[in-house]
MIVEX-890239 format. One record per residue: x, y negated, z of N, C-alpha, C in turn; residue in three letters. Coordinates in steps of 0.1 Angstrom, whole numbers. Layout:
<rs>
    n.xx    n.yy    n.zz   ca.xx   ca.yy   ca.zz    c.xx    c.yy    c.zz     r
       X       Y       Z       X       Y       Z       X       Y       Z   Ala
...
</rs>
This chain:
<rs>
    n.xx    n.yy    n.zz   ca.xx   ca.yy   ca.zz    c.xx    c.yy    c.zz     r
     619    -366     906     610    -351     915     590    -356     908   Met
     586    -364     908     571    -364     898     572    -360     885   Tyr
     583    -367     879     588    -361     865     588    -345     862   Glu
     598    -341     871     596    -328     872     585    -318     874   Val
     580    -326     880     563    -319     887     553    -319     871   Lys
     554    -332     868     546    -335     852     548    -324     845   Tyr
     563    -324     844     565    -317     834     564    -304     835   Val
     560    -297     850     557    -283     847     542    -280     847   Lys
     536    -294     850     520    -293     846     517    -295     832   Glu
     523    -304     830     523    -302     810     524    -288     804   Lys
     537    -278     811     536    -265     804     528    -257     808   Lys
     523    -258     820     510    -249     821     504    -253     817   Glu
     498    -260     812     484    -269     807     488    -260     789   Gln
     496    -266     793     501    -262     775     498    -243     768   Val
     504    -237     778     500    -225     782     487    -224     783   Ala
     483    -229     789     466    -221     795     458    -227     783   Glu
     463    -233     777     454    -241     758     457    -229     748   Lys
     473    -228     749     478    -218     741     470    -208     744   Arg
     468    -195     760     459    -190     759     442    -191     752   Gly
     438    -199     761     426    -205     752     424    -198     738   Ile
     436    -206     730     434    -210     720     435    -197     711   Thr
     441    -188     720     449    -175     711     433    -165     717   Leu
     428    -167     726     413    -159     729     408    -161     718   Ile
     404    -177     713     396    -181     702     399    -174     686   Ala
     410    -175     686     412    -170     672     411    -155     671   Leu
     414    -148     685     409    -136     686     396    -130     684   Val
     393    -139     687     376    -136     686     371    -142     676   Val
     375    -150     669     372    -160     657     379    -145     646   Thr
     390    -140     650     390    -133     640     382    -117     640   Ile
     381    -115     654     369    -102     653     356    -104     648   Ile
     352    -123     650     339    -124     640     342    -123     626   Val
     355    -128     620     352    -127     610     356    -116     602   Leu
     358    -106     606     361     -87     604     345     -84     603   Leu
     339     -86     613     324     -82     612     321     -85     601   Ile
     320    -102     598     313    -112     590     316    -104     576   Leu
     333     -99     575     335     -98     565     335     -82     558   Ala
     330     -76     569     325     -61     567     309     -66     560   Ala
     302     -76     566     292     -70     558     293     -78     543   Thr
     297     -92     545     302     -97     531     304     -90     521   Ser
     319     -80     523     321     -68     515     310     -60     510   Ile
     302     -56     520     288     -45     515     283     -56     506   Ala
     280     -66     507     272     -69     499     274     -78     480   Met
     286     -77     488     292     -85     475     299     -67     467   Leu
     304     -59     471     310     -48     469     301     -35     469   Ala
     285     -34     476     277     -23     471     270     -24     462   Gly
     263      -8     459     258      -5     448     252     -15     441   Glu
     241     -16     454     235     -35     454     236     -43     453   Asn
     252     -44     455     256     -59     457     254     -69     446   Gly
     259     -80     457     262     -92     446     272     -93     436   Ile
     280     -87     437     291     -84     425     283     -79     413   Ile
     278     -66     417     274     -56     405     262     -59     407   Ser
     253     -70     409     241     -77     405     242     -86     394   Gln
     254     -92     395     258     -98     390     263     -99     375   Ala
     271     -85     379     275     -75     365     264     -77     359   Gln
     256     -68     362     241     -64     357     236     -72     353   Asn
     228     -83     355     226     -98     352     232    -103     342   Ala
     247    -102     337     254    -108     331     248     -96     318   Lys
     256     -79     319     253     -71     313     236     -72     305   Ser
     225     -73     310     213     -77     309     214     -88     298   Ser
     218    -100     302     219    -110     293     227    -103     279   Ser
     231    -102     281     244     -96     268     237     -88     259   Ser
     228     -79     262     223     -74     253     210     -78     249   Lys
     205     -84     259     193     -88     257     197    -100     243   Ala
     209    -105     250     212    -121     237     213    -111     220   Glu
     221     -99     222     227     -89     212     213     -88     203   Phe
     208     -82     212     196     -76     202     185     -89     193   Glu
     186     -99     204     179    -112     199     187    -109     181   Glu
     201    -109     184     208    -115     175     204    -110     157   Lys
     205     -97     158     201     -90     151     190     -90     144   Val
     174     -92     154     165     -94     151     164    -109     145   Asn
     172    -115     146     173    -129     141     178    -126     126   Leu
     189    -122     124     195    -118     109     180    -106     105   Ala
     172     -98     108     165     -93     106     155    -106     101   Val
     148    -111     104     137    -120     104     145    -129      92   Thr
     159    -133      88     164    -146      82     164    -139      65   Ala
     170    -122      68     167    -117      57     156    -111      43   Ser
     145    -115      55     131    -117      52     123    -101      51   Gly
     128     -92      57     124     -75      61     112     -76      72   Ile
     100     -70      65      88     -73      71      86     -59      76   Asn
      76     -59      86      73     -44      92      68     -32      79   Glu
      58     -35      66      57     -28      59      66     -24      47   Asp
      77     -29      55      94     -20      46      95     -26      37   Gly
      88     -38      37      88     -43      22     107     -52      22   Thr
     118     -51      14     129     -58       9     126     -66       6   Arg
     137     -77      10     138     -89      -3     155     -90      -5   Ile
     167     -90       5     178     -91      -2     187     -85      12   Asp
     192     -74       8     193     -69      20     215     -70      23   Leu
     219     -76      10     225     -83      10     233     -96      18   Ser
     216    -105      24     214    -111      31     215    -108      40   Lys
     208     -97      45     211     -90      59     225     -87      63   Leu
     230     -86      48     242     -80      54     253     -97      61   Asp
     252    -106      57     257    -115      55     246    -120      66   Ser
     241    -121      70     233    -124      79     237    -118      95   Glu
     246    -108      94     246    -101     104     262    -102     108   Leu
     267    -105      98     281    -107     100     286    -124     102   Lys
     283    -130      95     287    -147      96     275    -155     109   Asn
     263    -150     109     255    -156     122     255    -150     132   Asn
     251    -137     132     256    -127     143     267    -125     145   Ala
     280    -125     137     295    -127     143     295    -114     152   Lys
     288    -102     139     292     -85     141     297     -82     128   Ile
     316     -76     139     323     -73     127     314     -62     119   Pro
     324     -61     108     318     -50      98     316     -31      99   Ser
     330     -31     109     329     -19     116     317     -18     126   Glu
     311     -25     134     302     -20     136     289     -22     131   Asn
     287     -27     115     277     -25     111     276      -6     101   Ile
     268       0     102     274      16      98     261      14      87   Ala
     262      12      76     252      15      65     249      33      62   Lys
     252      39      67     252      54      60     253      55      47   Ser
     262      52      42     269      56      32     257      49      22   Gly
     252      36      26     246      28      16     241      17      15   His
     245       6       9     243      -7      13     226      -8       3   Asn
     227      -8       0     212     -10     -11     199      -3       0   Asp
     199       4       7     187      12      12     193       6      29   Thr
     181      15      41     179      14      53     175      26      55   Leu
     182      28      69     183      22      80     196      20      80   Pro
     199      12      91     216       5      92     216       6     106   Trp
     226       9     115     226      12     126     242      -3     132   Val
     235      -6     144     246     -18     146     249     -15     156   Ile
     262     -17     162     270     -16     175     278     -29     180   Thr
     279     -29     193     286     -37     202     288     -38     211   Glu
     296     -34     217     305     -24     231     294     -14     231   Lys
     287     -14     245     280       0     249     265      -1     239   Asp
     259     -10     233     247     -12     229     252      -6     212   Tyr
     236       4     210     234       6     191     219       3     195   Met
     219      -3     182     204      -8     174     203       1     165   Tyr
     191       5     161     188      11     147     177       1     141   Leu
     181      -7     126     178     -15     117     168      -1     106   Ile
     152      -2     112     150      12     101     141       4      92   Thr
     138      12      83     132      13      66     124       6      71   Glu
     121       3      78     107     -13      78     107     -19      85   Tyr
     119     -22      87     127     -35      92     125     -40     109   Gly
     122     -24     114     123     -24     128     133     -27     132   Arg
     139     -35     148     150     -31     151     146     -25     166   Val
     155     -11     169     149      -2     178     162      -2     184   Val
     162       0     200     175       4     204     177      18     204   Glu
     189      23     205     189      35     202     199      43     214   Ile
     185      50     226     192      58     238     193      71     234   Lys
     205      75     232     205      92     231     210      93     220   Gly
     195      97     210     195     104     192     185      97     187   Ile
     184      91     176     178      88     171     178      95     155   Ala
     167      91     146     172      98     130     173      86     121   Leu
     175      90     111     176      78     101     165      75      94   Asp
     154      81      96     141      80      86     136      81     103   Lys
     121      76     107     110      76     107      97      82     107   Ser
     102      81      92      87      89      85      96      88      69   Gln
      90     102      65      93     108      53      82     112      49   Leu
      85     110      32      72     112      21      77     119       7   Lys
      73     132      11      77     138       0      65     145      -5   Leu
      72     150     -25      62     153     -32      64     170     -30   Leu
      56     178     -32      52     191     -27      68     201     -34   Lys
      74     208     -23      87     213     -29      97     207     -30   Asn
      97     187     -26     107     187     -26     118     185     -12   Glu
     129     178      -8     134     180      -1     144     169      -1   Ser
     141     166      13     153     156      20     163     155      27   Lys
     170     149      31     179     154      44     177     143      55   Thr
     175     150      70     178     135      76     190     136      86   Leu
     197     122      92     208     124      95     205     119     107   Arg
     215     130     117     211     121     133     224     110     136   Val
     217     101     146     226      90     150     224      91     166   Ile
     239      90     174     237      98     188     244      80     193   Lys
     243      78     202     247      66     209     263      78     218   Ser
     272      67     223     286      68     225     286      81     239   Lys
     274      84     244     274      91     252     267     105     251   Asp
     264     107     241     259     116     240     267     132     231   Val
     269     139     241     279     153     233     267     167     229   Asn
     268     173     222     262     186     221     257     192     207   Gly
     256     200     206     246     205     191     234     200     190   Asp
     229     199     178     217     192     175     208     203     173   Val
     196     210     174     188     221     170     175     209     160   Thr
     169     220     148     158     210     140     152     218     141   Trp
     135     215     144     120     223     146     112     219     135   Ser
      97     222     132      92     216     127      72     223     133   Ser
      69     204     137      56     216     144      46     222     134   Glu
      49     221     126      39     226     113      51     235     101   Asn
      52     248     103      59     255      88      57     257      77   Ala
      42     256      76      32     260      66      35     244      58   Ala
      37     234      69      36     217      59      51     215      57   Val
      60     217      60      73     212      57      84     227      67   Ala
      94     228      58     106     232      65     120     228      69   Ile
     124     227      80     135     221      80     148     234      85   Val
     158     230      79     175     239      86     182     235      95   Asp
     188     238      99     200     232     108     205     221     105   Gln
     208     220      95     216     207      86     204     195      84   Asn
     193     195      91     188     183      89     176     181      74   Gly
     181     192      68     174     193      52     159     199      52   Lys
     151     186      51     135     187      50     128     192      37   Val
     119     203      36     116     206      22      99     210      27   Thr
      96     200      13      78     201      22      73     213      13   Ala
      63     222      19      58     234      11      42     233      12   Val
      38     225      18      24     222      18      14     220       7   Gly
       5     214       5      -5     205       1      -4     189       3   Glu
      -8     185      -9      -9     165      -5     -14     162       3   Val
     -18     160      14     -18     152      21     -15     157      38   Gly
      -7     170      38      -5     177      49       5     168      54   Asp
       2     168      64      16     160      76      18     167      85   Thr
      35     165      90      37     171      99      51     163     107   Thr
      54     171     116      63     165     124      78     169     125   Lys
      92     163     125     101     171     126     109     166     136   Ile
     115     178     147     122     168     157     136     177     154   Thr
     146     167     166     154     172     166     159     164     178   Ala
     165     181     186     168     176     199     186     180     201   Lys
     188     178     217     201     178     214     199     189     232   Val
     208     200     225     205     214     235     211     205     252   Glu
     201     211     260     210     215     273     210     193     284   Gly
     199     183     271     199     175     276     183     169     273   Thr
     173     159     273     160     159     272     164     149     263   Asp
     174     149     252     177     141     245     170     148     232   Tyr
     156     137     223     154     139     210     154     132     201   Ser
     143     130     193     142     123     178     132     126     173   Ala
     119     126     164     113     128     156     109     121     144   Thr
     102     126     130     106     117     118      89     125     117   Cys
      80     117     109      67     119     106      70     125      90   Asp
      64     136      84      65     140      70      54     141      69   Val
      49     130      53      32     133      49      38     141      31   Thr
      29     146      25      29     148      13      21     146       7   Ile
      29     137      -9      24     131     -14      24     131     -26   Val
      17     128     -38      18     128     -53      24     119     -54   Asn
      30     126     -72      38     111     -74      36     100     -79   Asn
      37      90     -75      28      75     -79      40      74     -88   Ile
      38      67    -106      44      58    -109      40      54    -120   Val
      45      37    -125      41      29    -133      37      30    -146   Glu
      28      30    -154      28      36    -168      27      23    -170   Val
      32      16    -184      28       5    -195      16      12    -202   Thr
      14      -3    -210       6       1    -220       5       5    -229   Pro
      15       5    -237      23       8    -249      19      29    -243   Glu
      30      27    -228      30      47    -228      15      49    -227   Glu
       2      44    -219     -13      47    -224     -18      47    -237   Ile
      -9      38    -244     -23      37    -262     -14      47    -266   Ala
      -2      54    -263       6      64    -272       0      78    -269   Thr
      -4      80    -254      -7      92    -248     -22      90    -245   Asn
     -33      88    -251     -45      84    -240     -50      99    -234   Pro
     -45     111    -243     -55     119    -234     -46     123    -223   Asn
     -33     117    -218     -29     122    -207     -30     113    -198   Lys
     -37      97    -196     -38      89    -193     -50      88    -190   Tyr
     -55      85    -201     -72      82    -200     -83      91    -185   Tyr
     -91      81    -181     -95      92    -169     -82      93    -154   Gly
     -72      87    -155     -66      88    -144     -69      79    -132   Lys
     -70      82    -118     -71      69    -112     -65      61    -107   Val
     -63      51    -108     -53      37    -105     -50      39     -90   Val
     -39      40     -84     -42      36     -69     -37      22     -64   Lys
     -34       7     -74     -27       0     -72     -43     -13     -74   Asn
     -53      -6     -74     -64     -14     -78     -77      -9     -76   Tyr
     -85     -14     -62     -94      -6     -52    -104     -16     -44   Thr
    -108     -28     -56    -114     -42     -51    -126     -33     -47   Ala
    -135     -39     -35    -146     -32     -35    -153     -16     -30   Gly
    -135     -11     -27    -135       6     -24    -144      10     -37   Gly
    -139      10     -50    -145      18     -56    -131      23     -64   Ala
    -135      33     -70    -127      45     -76    -123      39     -95   Ile
    -116      35     -92    -110      32    -107    -107      40    -115   Tyr
    -108      42    -129    -101      51    -141     -97      42    -150   Arg
     -85      47    -156     -83      38    -172     -89      43    -182   Ile
     -97      36    -186    -106      40    -193    -107      37    -210   Phe
     -97      22    -210     -93      19    -230     -81       8    -225   Tyr
     -74      10    -237     -61       2    -244     -67      -3    -255   Val
     -65     -20    -253     -69     -26    -263     -57     -34    -278   Asp
     -49     -20    -284     -41     -20    -292     -41     -38    -301   Lys
     -55     -39    -304     -53     -47    -320     -58     -61    -313   Glu
     -68     -67    -297     -73     -77    -296     -83     -76    -298   Asn
     -89     -66    -303    -107     -63    -309    -113     -69    -296   Lys
    -107     -74    -286    -124     -74    -272    -116     -91    -271   Tyr
    -109     -97    -271    -106    -107    -268     -94    -112    -260   Gly
     -92    -100    -252     -80    -105    -240     -71    -103    -245   Asp
     -64    -104    -255     -51    -102    -257     -49     -85    -264   Gly
     -38     -85    -274     -33     -69    -274     -30     -61    -266   Lys
     -29     -49    -263     -23     -45    -253     -31     -45    -243   Tyr
     -44     -54    -242     -49     -52    -228     -55     -36    -222   Thr
     -54     -35    -209     -63     -26    -204     -71     -29    -193   Val
     -82     -15    -198    -100     -19    -188     -98      -8    -184   Tyr
    -104     -10    -168    -105      -1    -159    -121       1    -159   Leu
    -123      16    -154    -140      16    -157    -141      16    -139   Lys
    -153      17    -132    -153      18    -118    -161      33    -121   Ala
    -157      43    -111    -165      53    -110    -182      52    -106   Asp
    -188      58    -115    -207      55    -110    -205      59     -93   Tyr
    -212      54     -82    -214      57     -71    -224      57     -66   Lys
    -237      57     -74    -250      57     -70    -253      40     -58   Gly
    -251      36     -59    -254      19     -58    -255       5     -72   Val
    -258       1     -66    -258     -10     -75    -271      -8     -83   Asn
    -278      -1     -81    -289       0     -92    -293     -12     -93   Asn
    -298     -13    -106    -303     -25    -108    -314     -27    -118   Ile
    -324     -34    -120    -332     -32    -133    -331     -47    -137   Asn
    -336     -49    -153    -337     -62    -157    -348     -71    -156   Leu
    -353     -68    -150    -367     -74    -155    -371     -87    -148   Asn
    -358     -93    -140    -361    -102    -131    -347    -111    -140   Thr
    -341    -112    -154    -330    -116    -154    -333    -127    -164   Val
    -343    -131    -176    -331    -133    -180    -340    -141    -194   Tyr
    -352    -143    -196    -356    -151    -207    -348    -162    -206   Asn
    -347    -170    -201    -335    -180    -199    -322    -180    -194   Asn
    -314    -170    -198    -303    -168    -196    -296    -171    -206   Tyr
    -282    -179    -211    -277    -184    -218    -267    -176    -226   Thr
    -267    -174    -234    -256    -169    -242    -243    -173    -239   Ile
    -231    -164    -239    -217    -168    -233    -208    -160    -243   Lys
    -195    -163    -244    -187    -157    -251    -185    -147    -254   Ser
    -183    -141    -243    -181    -126    -236    -188    -115    -243   Lys
    -198    -119    -244    -208    -113    -250    -205    -105    -262   Val
    -200    -120    -273    -197    -120    -283    -187    -111    -290   Lys
    -176    -111    -275    -163    -106    -276    -159     -87    -273   Glu
    -179     -87    -268    -177     -70    -258    -182     -66    -278   Met
    -187     -71    -283    -202     -67    -292    -190     -72    -306   Asn
    -181     -70    -304    -176     -80    -321    -188     -79    -335   Pro
    -196     -59    -336    -201     -59    -349    -212     -69    -349   Asn
    -219     -68    -334    -231     -74    -334    -225     -87    -340   Trp
    -219     -96    -334    -216    -110    -329    -211    -115    -347   Ala
    -207    -107    -355    -203    -107    -363    -215    -109    -380   Glu
    -223     -99    -368    -234     -96    -384    -246    -101    -381   Asn
    -247    -110    -368    -259    -119    -358    -267    -126    -371   Arg
    -279    -122    -376    -282    -136    -388    -293    -148    -381   Arg
    -296    -146    -369    -303    -158    -366    -301    -166    -353   Thr
    -301    -180    -352    -299    -184    -338    -309    -179    -323   Ala
    -318    -173    -325    -324    -171    -317    -326    -159    -307   Thr
    -322    -162    -298    -315    -147    -290    -328    -142    -286   Trp
    -331    -124    -287    -342    -120    -282    -333    -116    -269   Asn
    -345    -112    -256    -342    -108    -241    -337     -97    -243   Ile
    -333     -86    -256    -325     -79    -250    -309     -81    -252   Asn
    -303     -90    -259    -295    -100    -260    -289    -108    -249   Glu
    -303    -118    -244    -299    -123    -235    -297    -110    -216   Lys
    -301     -96    -221    -300     -89    -210    -280     -86    -209   Ala
    -282     -82    -222    -268     -78    -232    -256     -88    -222   Ala
    -255    -102    -222    -250    -114    -219    -252    -114    -205   Ala
    -261    -108    -201    -258    -114    -184    -246    -102    -180   Trp
    -248     -90    -181    -242     -75    -182    -228     -83    -183   Leu
    -229     -93    -194    -210     -96    -199    -205    -107    -194   Cys
    -217    -111    -184    -213    -122    -175    -197    -122    -164   Asp
    -187    -127    -168    -171    -122    -160    -178    -127    -142   Pro
    -169    -118    -135    -169    -127    -122    -154    -128    -128   Glu
    -149    -144    -122    -137    -141    -124    -130    -152    -110   Thr
    -133    -149    -103    -132    -156     -87    -138    -163     -83   Gly
    -154    -172     -90    -149    -181     -93    -167    -183     -86   Asn
    -170    -177     -75    -183    -171     -66    -194    -168     -72   Asn
    -192    -165     -93    -208    -164     -95    -207    -151     -86   Ile
    -226    -150     -84    -231    -141     -75    -237    -133     -91   Glu
    -229    -121     -88    -231    -109    -101    -231     -94     -89   Arg
    -238     -88     -98    -235     -73     -88    -223     -66     -90   Pro
    -214     -74     -97    -196     -65     -98    -193     -79     -95   Trp
    -196     -86     -84    -184     -97     -80    -175     -89     -68   Ser
    -178     -81     -63    -169     -75     -55    -158     -65     -62   Glu
    -159     -63     -71    -150     -55     -78    -138     -64     -85   Tyr
    -140     -75     -83    -131     -90     -88    -119     -91     -78   Tyr
    -106     -86     -84     -92     -86     -72     -90     -98     -79   Glu
     -83    -108     -74     -77    -123     -82     -65    -114     -80   Ser
     -57    -121     -88     -43    -116     -92     -39    -107    -103   Gly
     -51    -100    -102     -44     -81    -105     -56     -84    -121   Lys
     -70     -92    -120     -79     -87    -129     -79    -103    -139   Ala
     -84    -100    -150     -84    -111    -158    -102    -116    -156   Asn
    -111    -104    -150    -126    -107    -149    -129     -94    -146   Tyr
    -140     -93    -138    -151     -81    -143    -162     -81    -148   Val
    -168     -75    -157    -183     -73    -163    -189     -61    -158   Ile
    -205     -61    -159    -216     -51    -156    -210     -33    -167   Gly
    -200     -34    -170    -199     -24    -177    -197     -29    -189   Gly
    -188     -16    -200    -185     -19    -213    -194     -17    -221   Pro
    -189     -22    -230    -201     -22    -242    -205     -16    -250   Ser
    -215      -9    -256    -213       2    -264    -201       3    -278   Ala
    -190      -8    -284    -187      -5    -295    -171       0    -281   Glu
    -168     -11    -273    -155       0    -263    -159      14    -258   Met
    -167      16    -256    -175      31    -252    -171      40    -263   Tyr
    -179      39    -273    -177      50    -285    -155      41    -288   Val
    -152      36    -284    -136      36    -290    -126      40    -278   Asp
    -129      43    -266    -125      48    -255    -125      66    -259   Ser
    -142      65    -262    -141      82    -261    -137      90    -276   Tyr
    -134      83    -284    -130      86    -298    -115      84    -294   Asn
    -108      83    -288     -93      77    -283     -88      94    -280   Ser
     -95     104    -273     -88     115    -267    -101     130    -270   Val
     -95     136    -267     -98     150    -272    -108     156    -265   Ser
    -118     163    -263    -125     165    -253    -129     186    -256   His
    -129     191    -241    -130     206    -243    -150     199    -243   Thr
    -157     198    -239    -167     198    -244    -175     185    -249   Ile
    -183     185    -259    -190     167    -265    -180     170    -273   Gly
    -173     174    -279    -161     168    -287    -165     163    -301   Asn
    -169     152    -299    -174     145    -314    -173     129    -313   Asn
    -174     128    -324    -166     113    -328    -182     108    -330   Ile
    -181      99    -321    -194      84    -317    -191      75    -322   Leu
    -200      67    -327    -198      56    -335    -212      46    -328   Arg
    -210      31    -323    -220      20    -323    -222      16    -335   Ala
    -232      11    -344    -230       8    -354    -244      -8    -347   Lys
    -241     -19    -359    -250     -27    -355    -264     -27    -369   Tyr
    -275     -29    -360    -293     -30    -371    -293     -39    -368   Arg
    -298     -47    -385    -304     -61    -386    -317     -56    -383   Glu
    -330     -61    -376    -340     -60    -377    -344     -69    -369   Thr
    -362     -72    -363    -367     -83    -355    -361     -76    -344   Asp
    -354     -67    -335    -344     -61    -326    -335     -61    -330   Val
    -325     -70    -329    -309     -72    -335    -301     -63    -323   Pro
    -294     -54    -330    -291     -43    -318    -280     -32    -321   Gly
    -279     -22    -313    -272      -9    -314    -280       4    -319   Tyr
    -269       6    -329    -275      24    -332    -266      29    -329   Val
    -266      46    -328    -256      55    -326    -257      63    -340   Tyr
    -241      68    -343    -239      84    -347    -232      86    -343   Thr
    -235     105    -343    -227     112    -340    -219     122    -350   Val
    -209     121    -352    -195     126    -364    -207     124    -378   Asn
    -204     112    -375    -210      99    -392    -219      98    -396   Glu
    -227     109    -385    -242     110    -394    -255     109    -382   Ser
    -270     104    -384    -276     106    -380    -282     118    -371   Gln
    -288     120    -363    -294     129    -354    -312     130    -357   Gly
    -319     140    -350    -332     143    -356    -341     136    -344   Thr
    -333     133    -331    -348     122    -322    -352     115    -331   Ile
    -343     104    -338    -352      92    -346    -341      89    -354   Ser
    -349      87    -369    -344      83    -380    -335      71    -378   Lys
    -339      60    -361    -335      52    -365    -319      54    -354   Glu
    -321      65    -348    -311      70    -337    -308      61    -327   Tyr
    -315      58    -322    -312      46    -311    -309      59    -296   Tyr
    -308      69    -298    -308      79    -287    -305      89    -289   Ile
    -295      98    -286    -287     108    -296    -290     119    -287   Thr
    -288     129    -294    -299     145    -290    -288     149    -276   Glu
    -294     157    -271    -289     160    -258    -275     172    -263   Ser
    -262     172    -251    -253     171    -248    -244     169    -261   Gly
    -245     158    -262    -236     154    -274    -219     149    -261   Ile
    -219     139    -251    -215     135    -243    -207     146    -236   Leu
    -190     142    -229    -184     147    -222    -187     143    -207   Asp
    -189     154    -199    -194     154    -187    -186     164    -177   Tyr
    -174     165    -181    -166     171    -176    -155     161    -170   Gln
    -146     159    -183    -133     159    -180    -133     146    -181   Asp
    -121     140    -180    -113     123    -178    -123     118    -164   Tyr
    -125     127    -153    -132     121    -139    -146     121    -146   Gly
    -149     130    -153    -169     122    -155    -171     108    -160   Ser
    -162     101    -162    -158      87    -168    -171      80    -179   Met
    -175      92    -183    -180      85    -203    -196      94    -194   Tyr
    -196      98    -190    -215     105    -181    -208     112    -170   Cys
    -226     115    -164    -225     124    -153    -217     120    -142   Gly
    -215     128    -135    -209     127    -116    -199     139    -114   Met
    -186     132    -113    -181     146    -104    -182     162    -114   Asn
    -179     161    -124    -179     174    -133    -194     179    -134   Gly
    -203     171    -139    -219     178    -129    -229     166    -140   Gln
    -237     169    -144    -251     166    -151    -258     161    -140   Met
    -268     150    -143    -277     146    -131    -282     134    -136   Gly
    -283     128    -121    -298     116    -127    -290     103    -124   Ser
    -278     104    -132    -268      94    -134    -265      82    -141   Tyr
    -274      79    -143    -276      63    -153    -270      47    -155   Tyr
    -265      46    -164    -262      31    -160    -261      30    -173   Trp
    -259      14    -170    -261       3    -186    -244      -3    -188   Trp
    -251      -1    -206    -239      -2    -212    -244     -18    -215   Ile
    -231     -24    -217    -236     -44    -216    -239     -43    -233   Ala
    -251     -33    -238    -249     -44    -254    -267     -43    -255   Ser
    -271     -49    -268    -287     -48    -267    -291     -36    -278   Pro
    -297     -28    -274    -303     -17    -281    -314     -27    -293   Ser
    -315     -18    -300    -323     -21    -314    -338     -13    -317   Ser
    -341      -4    -299    -349       5    -309    -365      -7    -304   Tyr
    -366     -14    -299    -378     -18    -297    -369     -36    -281   Thr
    -384     -43    -280    -383     -54    -269    -382     -50    -255   Thr
    -369     -51    -251    -371     -52    -235    -366     -37    -232   Tyr
    -357     -36    -245    -344     -24    -242    -332     -31    -242   Ile
    -315     -18    -239    -307     -21    -235    -299      -9    -237   Val
    -289     -11    -240    -285       5    -239    -277      14    -225   Cys
    -278      21    -227    -273      32    -214    -268      41    -216   Ala
    -265      50    -207    -256      63    -209    -267      68    -201   Thr
    -272      81    -206    -278      93    -200    -274     106    -190   Gly
    -271     108    -178    -264     117    -172    -271     127    -171   Gly
    -285     128    -172    -288     144    -170    -293     150    -183   Asn
    -291     145    -192    -289     153    -205    -277     148    -214   Ala
    -268     145    -210    -254     139    -217    -257     128    -231   Ala
    -265     120    -230    -266     114    -241    -265     101    -240   Thr
    -257      95    -256    -263      77    -254    -272      75    -259   Leu
    -278      69    -246    -291      62    -248    -294      52    -249   Ser
    -306      44    -247    -311      28    -240    -324      32    -233   Cys
    -325      25    -226    -332      24    -213    -342       5    -210   Ser
    -352      10    -210    -362      -3    -203    -357     -11    -198   His
    -359     -24    -194    -359     -33    -183    -360     -29    -164   Tyr
    -372     -22    -169    -375     -20    -151    -372      -8    -151   Ser
    -361      -3    -153    -355      13    -145    -350       6    -146   Thr
    -343      10    -131    -332       5    -119    -323      19    -126   Ala
    -309      11    -133    -296      19    -137    -286      13    -128   His
    -278      22    -129    -263      19    -119    -254       9    -132   Gly
    -245       3    -125    -233      -6    -130    -224       2    -126   Val
    -213       4    -139    -201      11    -137    -189      -2    -142   Cys
    -191     -13    -136    -178     -23    -135    -168     -23    -144   Pro
    -164     -30    -154    -151     -31    -158    -140     -39    -162   Leu
    -133     -36    -158    -121     -47    -154    -112     -48    -162   Val
    -111     -58    -167     -98     -64    -179     -87     -66    -168   Ser
     -78     -59    -169     -65     -65    -162     -54     -72    -166   Leu
     -49     -82    -162     -36     -91    -167     -26     -84    -168   Lys
     -20     -89    -180      -9     -87    -187       2     -80    -177   Ser
       7     -88    -173      17     -85    -157      11     -75    -146   Asp
       2     -70    -150      -1     -61    -138      -1     -48    -138   Phe
       9     -38    -130      15     -28    -136      13     -15    -128   Lys
      -2      -7    -135      -8       4    -126      -1      12    -126   Val
      -4      19    -112       2      27    -110      -9      44    -107   Gln
      -3      53    -111     -10      64    -111      -6      77    -102   Ile
     -13      82    -100      -6      97     -97      -2     108    -104   Glu
       5     115    -107      10     127    -117      14     145    -106   Leu
</rs>
């Protein structure tokens, strides 16, 4: 009886426990469902954990891809100024180190020029012509800047990201400077120095891209041989890649025979007169030491000089011929020296180089044959002739008659300024034979070859001797 009762009680307890357990299970399930709903929302919602994780992964992948492209550009030596070292190395860096497949490197059909478009999944980057890495969102142009000669045309290309559809329309901010057709062909119609902006826009969207257009002169490199063959074309041309001291430099002379000691076919530039660096020679020069450059610049004087006692005119000329070579020599022309381009700079051309340059070209006005000749007197130095004869101003001809020199052509580099006569006097680095305390000079007010007293302040038009490997660039 006891056993039956015990079994019955046990069954009731088990049933009761099962009931409690079932209720607990139901409650637990309900709680879990509630929690599950919240968790699902947290995981799967727009801002859910899964979405955020995916975004983080995507952002990380994008950053890693951009970094890979930038590293490839840096390793290939492409600088912000557009200098290219080796595009074949860039290609190798992208493929081998960045692990970007060839089909994801779009070179616009050109292996030797930028820009290139690099893609990976949903990312698209442009390596610009200046070596910058720019993400393409919407559209981009294959050039961000365009330099055109007047009447020259070039075609821009639109690059679209994968989600962009629609036709592209083109427009010019200033059609008086450059026009663009609906194929992206840009034509320069304005004047040198004019600028405008070309815009490409996708219809019905906010996607657009621009390119800055500038009209430029044609910059060309010329060799010393080319200059010497056609001095009428090249003498007086402004040199674009030598600008030391902020001066304007013109091609002045090519020494085909090494007459002036710097080597055959040395090119000499002369800085324009600027109305600055006016100097007198009073303080120079009683004790100034004669150096070799004054002899090289004045070969007729050096060859025929009979005594070893230098007069003050010669010492002043020697000072004007003292080279600035980058060794911190304090000269008024020191700022005109540029290391790596110039052999040296002196205060101006000598009288012999001046007439050699002048006689190399034809002239609209002042079309004369000039000579600078050494004269041996108690004041050894130079006198001048015009068309092989002396004039009426002086028997010694230490100064020419008025109007002898060309002050208009060749950028007014022989006398005057900006095509005008005026008070533009500058020293010539040679001693005059007129009398003591006199040095050769040009007279801008009367277009004369002349001389001048030490106490008078004249300008210097520094003469630059260029290194043989320096390539002169000019505008044509």
